[in-house]
C-alpha positions, 0 to 999 in steps of 0.5 A: 388519897391519891390511891382511893382515886384510882380505886373504881366502886364496881359490884363483886359478880361473876361475869356471863360465860361468853364463847367467842373463841378470842382472848385479850391480853392486857400488858402492864408494863414500867409503872414505876409507881414513886418516880418523879420525871418530865410526866409527873409524879404519882398523881399523874401516873393514877390520872393515866391509869384511871384513863387507861382502865376506863379505855379498857373497860370501854373496849372489853364491853365493845369488843368482848372475849372469853379469856383475859391475860393480864401480864405484868413485865416488870418494874412495878414501883421505881425502888431506891436502889436501882441507880445513885439518883433515885433517892431523890428522884422519888415522891413515895416511900417504899411502903406507899409504893407498894401499897399504890401499887396492890391498889392499881393491880386490884383495880385493874385486874379487878376491871379486866376479870368482871368482864370475863369468865376466865383471867389469867395474871402473869407476872415475872421480876424486874430491875426496879422492884429487885430486893437490893442493897445498892446495885447489888441484887440480894436473894433469888429473882422471885425475891421482888417486890413487883412479884410480892405485891401480886402475892399480896393482891392473888390472896385478896382475889382467892379470899373474895372468891373471884377466879382469878388464877395467877402465873409465876415464874420458878424461883431462879427464873426470870421470865414465865410462858403460857398457852393463850387461845392456842398461842404461846406467849412469853414474858420477861 
């Protein structure tokens, strides 16, 4: 139910072409979905994200840009095996963390894409979202639950025929770089 509160009703539409020569960069970093700490748990996180999304939408309406880039710098989920205490400091199961994370990404990216003719999304692996056994990493850096959430969301946008493009790190890379309005922008 908390996930549904985050998702805003918005009609699918193609944004109007705007030629401002400016680009907007939106950074998502460390939501750690499922974590409970001094700021609360999942309900408080969803409230902060809804506030952020609403503020972002107002700014995008008042200050149009030609293109947008959404950068996810990692730690989309809290995970369970980064430290020993994580098992007792979460309010969501791993499947619930993934479900809520996908809803958050869909909502933020959809809000951004509705206001820009061109929207790109880039993500990288991280320690909290890594596939692990205890403190040890399994697989490659690309075997990351955050990246997997982005892959699922990218498929939703592709099936909805929305013009959002994803930039993926190579299998063994932990960073990506892309050109944004003539500047090279990297995230790791």
